[in-house]
Each structure stands twice: as structure tokens, then as C-alpha cells.
PATIDO-446138 format. One record per atom (N, C-alpha, C): residue in three letters; x, y, z; residue number from 0. Coordinates in steps of 0.05 Angstrom, whole numbers. Layout:
BEGIN
+-----+--------+--------+--------+-----+
|   r |     c1 |     c2 |     c3 |   k |
+-----+--------+--------+--------+-----+
| Ala |      X |      Y |      Z | NUM |
...
+-----+--------+--------+--------+-----+
//
This chain:
BEGIN
+-----+--------+--------+--------+-----+
|   r |     c1 |     c2 |     c3 |   k |
+-----+--------+--------+--------+-----+
| Met |    203 |    876 |   -751 |   0 |
| Met |    209 |    851 |   -749 |   0 |
| Met |    245 |    841 |   -760 |   0 |
| Ala |    251 |    834 |   -748 |   1 |
| Ala |    290 |    832 |   -755 |   1 |
| Ala |    289 |    807 |   -778 |   1 |
| Ile |    263 |    792 |   -789 |   2 |
| Ile |    268 |    766 |   -801 |   2 |
| Ile |    244 |    777 |   -819 |   2 |
| Glu |    244 |    777 |   -846 |   3 |
| Glu |    224 |    778 |   -858 |   3 |
| Glu |    213 |    756 |   -875 |   3 |
| Tyr |    189 |    740 |   -870 |   4 |
| Tyr |    186 |    715 |   -881 |   4 |
| Tyr |    179 |    720 |   -912 |   4 |
| Lys |    181 |    706 |   -931 |   5 |
| Lys |    168 |    706 |   -953 |   5 |
| Lys |    164 |    683 |   -962 |   5 |
| Lys |    155 |    666 |   -983 |   6 |
| Lys |    142 |    642 |   -990 |   6 |
| Lys |    164 |    623 |   -988 |   6 |
| Ser |    194 |    620 |   -993 |   7 |
| Ser |    210 |    599 |   -986 |   7 |
| Ser |    239 |    610 |   -981 |   7 |
| Leu |    234 |    638 |   -963 |   8 |
| Leu |    265 |    649 |   -954 |   8 |
| Leu |    257 |    665 |   -929 |   8 |
| Ala |    272 |    662 |   -913 |   9 |
| Ala |    270 |    677 |   -890 |   9 |
| Ala |    302 |    698 |   -889 |   9 |
| Val |    290 |    728 |   -894 |  10 |
| Val |    311 |    752 |   -899 |  10 |
| Val |    316 |    755 |   -867 |  10 |
| Phe |    339 |    758 |   -857 |  11 |
| Phe |    353 |    765 |   -829 |  11 |
| Phe |    361 |    795 |   -839 |  11 |
| Thr |    355 |    809 |   -819 |  12 |
| Thr |    368 |    839 |   -825 |  12 |
| Thr |    374 |    851 |   -797 |  12 |
| Glu |    394 |    861 |   -805 |  13 |
| Glu |    412 |    875 |   -776 |  13 |
| Glu |    416 |    861 |   -756 |  13 |
| Phe |    397 |    864 |   -730 |  14 |
| Phe |    400 |    851 |   -717 |  14 |
| Phe |    379 |    835 |   -704 |  14 |
| Val |    380 |    808 |   -705 |  15 |
| Val |    366 |    791 |   -696 |  15 |
| Val |    362 |    776 |   -664 |  15 |
| Gly |    346 |    785 |   -651 |  16 |
| Gly |    343 |    788 |   -622 |  16 |
| Gly |    327 |    755 |   -612 |  16 |
| Val |    327 |    751 |   -589 |  17 |
| Val |    319 |    728 |   -579 |  17 |
| Val |    292 |    718 |   -581 |  17 |
| Glu |    272 |    746 |   -584 |  18 |
| Glu |    241 |    741 |   -590 |  18 |
| Glu |    237 |    734 |   -621 |  18 |
| Glu |    257 |    729 |   -637 |  19 |
| Glu |    250 |    725 |   -664 |  19 |
| Glu |    254 |    689 |   -662 |  19 |
| Ala |    260 |    672 |   -649 |  20 |
| Ala |    270 |    653 |   -644 |  20 |
| Ala |    244 |    632 |   -644 |  20 |
| Glu |    224 |    638 |   -636 |  21 |
| Glu |    200 |    620 |   -631 |  21 |
| Glu |    190 |    622 |   -662 |  21 |
| Asn |    180 |    646 |   -679 |  22 |
| Asn |    173 |    646 |   -703 |  22 |
| Asn |    190 |    637 |   -727 |  22 |
| Leu |    219 |    636 |   -725 |  23 |
| Leu |    237 |    626 |   -736 |  23 |
| Leu |    235 |    596 |   -740 |  23 |
| Leu |    232 |    582 |   -711 |  24 |
| Leu |    228 |    553 |   -707 |  24 |
| Leu |    204 |    544 |   -732 |  24 |
| Gln |    178 |    565 |   -722 |  25 |
| Gln |    161 |    555 |   -737 |  25 |
| Gln |    154 |    560 |   -762 |  25 |
| Trp |    172 |    579 |   -774 |  26 |
| Trp |    174 |    578 |   -802 |  26 |
| Trp |    183 |    554 |   -820 |  26 |
| Leu |    212 |    553 |   -812 |  27 |
| Leu |    225 |    535 |   -811 |  27 |
| Leu |    212 |    491 |   -815 |  27 |
| Leu |    192 |    497 |   -791 |  28 |
| Leu |    184 |    472 |   -795 |  28 |
| Leu |    159 |    464 |   -812 |  28 |
| Lys |    148 |    481 |   -818 |  29 |
| Lys |    129 |    498 |   -836 |  29 |
| Lys |    135 |    490 |   -869 |  29 |
| Asn |    165 |    505 |   -865 |  30 |
| Asn |    182 |    504 |   -890 |  30 |
| Asn |    203 |    486 |   -894 |  30 |
| Pro |    200 |    462 |   -900 |  31 |
| Pro |    221 |    448 |   -894 |  31 |
| Pro |    242 |    453 |   -917 |  31 |
| Lys |    239 |    464 |   -944 |  32 |
| Lys |    265 |    473 |   -960 |  32 |
| Lys |    258 |    496 |   -960 |  32 |
| Gly |    251 |    521 |   -946 |  33 |
| Gly |    259 |    547 |   -942 |  33 |
| Gly |    288 |    553 |   -933 |  33 |
| Lys |    302 |    571 |   -943 |  34 |
| Lys |    328 |    582 |   -940 |  34 |
| Lys |    328 |    606 |   -931 |  34 |
| Ile |    351 |    612 |   -922 |  35 |
| Ile |    350 |    635 |   -905 |  35 |
| Ile |    379 |    657 |   -918 |  35 |
| Asn |    368 |    681 |   -915 |  36 |
| Asn |    385 |    701 |   -924 |  36 |
| Asn |    397 |    715 |   -904 |  36 |
| Leu |    421 |    723 |   -896 |  37 |
| Leu |    437 |    728 |   -883 |  37 |
| Leu |    454 |    757 |   -890 |  37 |
| Ala |    444 |    757 |   -908 |  38 |
| Ala |    466 |    782 |   -928 |  38 |
| Ala |    469 |    805 |   -908 |  38 |
| Thr |    448 |    823 |   -897 |  39 |
| Thr |    452 |    846 |   -887 |  39 |
| Thr |    444 |    839 |   -851 |  39 |
| Cys |    448 |    816 |   -841 |  40 |
| Cys |    448 |    808 |   -811 |  40 |
| Cys |    481 |    815 |   -801 |  40 |
| Glu |    476 |    828 |   -780 |  41 |
| Glu |    497 |    839 |   -767 |  41 |
| Glu |    496 |    830 |   -742 |  41 |
| His |    483 |    817 |   -725 |  42 |
| His |    480 |    800 |   -701 |  42 |
| His |    462 |    784 |   -703 |  42 |
| Ile |    467 |    764 |   -692 |  43 |
| Ile |    440 |    735 |   -686 |  43 |
| Ile |    438 |    728 |   -658 |  43 |
| His |    423 |    735 |   -645 |  44 |
| His |    425 |    714 |   -615 |  44 |
| His |    427 |    693 |   -617 |  44 |
| Ala |    437 |    680 |   -596 |  45 |
| Ala |    448 |    650 |   -594 |  45 |
| Ala |    423 |    635 |   -600 |  45 |
| Ala |    403 |    643 |   -594 |  46 |
| Ala |    373 |    627 |   -589 |  46 |
| Ala |    363 |    617 |   -622 |  46 |
| Asn |    372 |    634 |   -636 |  47 |
| Asn |    370 |    637 |   -664 |  47 |
| Asn |    389 |    617 |   -678 |  47 |
| Leu |    412 |    623 |   -671 |  48 |
| Leu |    431 |    601 |   -678 |  48 |
| Leu |    424 |    573 |   -676 |  48 |
| Gln |    419 |    566 |   -648 |  49 |
| Gln |    409 |    543 |   -639 |  49 |
| Gln |    383 |    530 |   -653 |  49 |
| Val |    363 |    550 |   -657 |  50 |
| Val |    342 |    541 |   -679 |  50 |
| Val |    355 |    531 |   -708 |  50 |
| Leu |    376 |    545 |   -721 |  51 |
| Leu |    387 |    538 |   -746 |  51 |
| Leu |    408 |    517 |   -748 |  51 |
| Met |    423 |    514 |   -724 |  52 |
| Met |    436 |    493 |   -719 |  52 |
| Met |    421 |    455 |   -715 |  52 |
| Ala |    389 |    466 |   -703 |  53 |
| Ala |    378 |    444 |   -707 |  53 |
| Ala |    373 |    435 |   -730 |  53 |
| Ile |    353 |    457 |   -748 |  54 |
| Ile |    344 |    450 |   -772 |  54 |
| Ile |    352 |    452 |   -787 |  54 |
| Lys |    377 |    468 |   -797 |  55 |
| Lys |    404 |    468 |   -821 |  55 |
| Lys |    391 |    470 |   -841 |  55 |
| Pro |    379 |    495 |   -847 |  56 |
| Pro |    366 |    504 |   -871 |  56 |
| Pro |    394 |    514 |   -890 |  56 |
| Leu |    378 |    513 |   -914 |  57 |
| Leu |    405 |    524 |   -935 |  57 |
| Leu |    402 |    553 |   -929 |  57 |
| Val |    427 |    561 |   -933 |  58 |
| Val |    439 |    587 |   -933 |  58 |
| Val |    444 |    600 |   -955 |  58 |
| Ala |    420 |    610 |   -964 |  59 |
| Ala |    419 |    633 |   -995 |  59 |
| Ala |    442 |    648 |   -993 |  59 |
| Ala |    443 |    669 |   -976 |  60 |
| Ala |    470 |    686 |   -977 |  60 |
| Ala |    475 |    688 |   -950 |  60 |
| Trp |    505 |    693 |   -948 |  61 |
| Trp |    521 |    698 |   -916 |  61 |
| Trp |    525 |    722 |   -908 |  61 |
| Pro |    534 |    727 |   -888 |  62 |
| Pro |    528 |    760 |   -881 |  62 |
| Pro |    555 |    765 |   -890 |  62 |
| Ala |    552 |    802 |   -897 |  63 |
| Ala |    580 |    814 |   -904 |  63 |
| Ala |    601 |    812 |   -886 |  63 |
| Asp |    593 |    815 |   -861 |  64 |
| Asp |    608 |    813 |   -838 |  64 |
| Asp |    625 |    781 |   -833 |  64 |
| Glu |    647 |    793 |   -846 |  65 |
| Glu |    667 |    762 |   -839 |  65 |
| Glu |    669 |    742 |   -812 |  65 |
| Asp |    672 |    761 |   -796 |  66 |
| Asp |    668 |    749 |   -768 |  66 |
| Asp |    644 |    734 |   -758 |  66 |
| Leu |    619 |    749 |   -774 |  67 |
| Leu |    590 |    732 |   -759 |  67 |
| Leu |    589 |    712 |   -782 |  67 |
| Gln |    604 |    711 |   -814 |  68 |
| Gln |    602 |    691 |   -828 |  68 |
| Gln |    620 |    671 |   -815 |  68 |
| Arg |    643 |    669 |   -809 |  69 |
| Arg |    654 |    646 |   -787 |  69 |
| Arg |    641 |    635 |   -769 |  69 |
| Trp |    625 |    653 |   -754 |  70 |
| Trp |    610 |    652 |   -725 |  70 |
| Trp |    590 |    631 |   -739 |  70 |
| Leu |    578 |    638 |   -758 |  71 |
| Leu |    554 |    622 |   -765 |  71 |
| Leu |    558 |    595 |   -793 |  71 |
| Ala |    589 |    590 |   -792 |  72 |
| Ala |    598 |    573 |   -808 |  72 |
| Ala |    596 |    544 |   -793 |  72 |
| Val |    574 |    542 |   -777 |  73 |
| Val |    569 |    510 |   -761 |  73 |
| Val |    542 |    509 |   -781 |  73 |
| Leu |    533 |    527 |   -797 |  74 |
| Leu |    515 |    515 |   -806 |  74 |
| Leu |    511 |    506 |   -833 |  74 |
| Glu |    540 |    506 |   -842 |  75 |
| Glu |    542 |    489 |   -868 |  75 |
| Glu |    543 |    464 |   -864 |  75 |
| Lys |    526 |    452 |   -886 |  76 |
| Lys |    523 |    418 |   -888 |  76 |
| Lys |    547 |    400 |   -887 |  76 |
+-----+--------+--------+--------+-----+
//
């Protein structure tokens, strides 16, 4: 899995594809105070971005890649 779910943290790794979107949505709905860690994320499918934009979780760590970080800046509250 490209997203590892912990108690209150979802860790995104490398390439997060469209197939992750439904599980991500369910986890965020069940964990409204859950945070996301994007530190090792290299690519995120737009479906996952839409989930993140709708829920607006707290970002615990931003991607190392500056271009991806700028693209995900819409998640900042």
C-alpha cells in the first residue's frame, strides 16, 4: 500500500495511486483529527488530492520534492 495507516497518522509513500482514494476518505472520516505525512511522497493521484482538499487534514510533514510541495500547498488552511 502506498499509504500506511497508523492510529492518528497516514503516511504517504512514493506513488499514491487512484486506488488509494476510497480508503483514504474512509480513514479521514473515522479519524477527524488524523494527520498526514507526505515526507516520502513523490506523486499523488488527483483523486487523493480531492479527498485531502475536501477533508483538509493537518499536514504533519510536507514532501521533500519542492514542486510536489507547491502543488499540495492547497491543503494549507
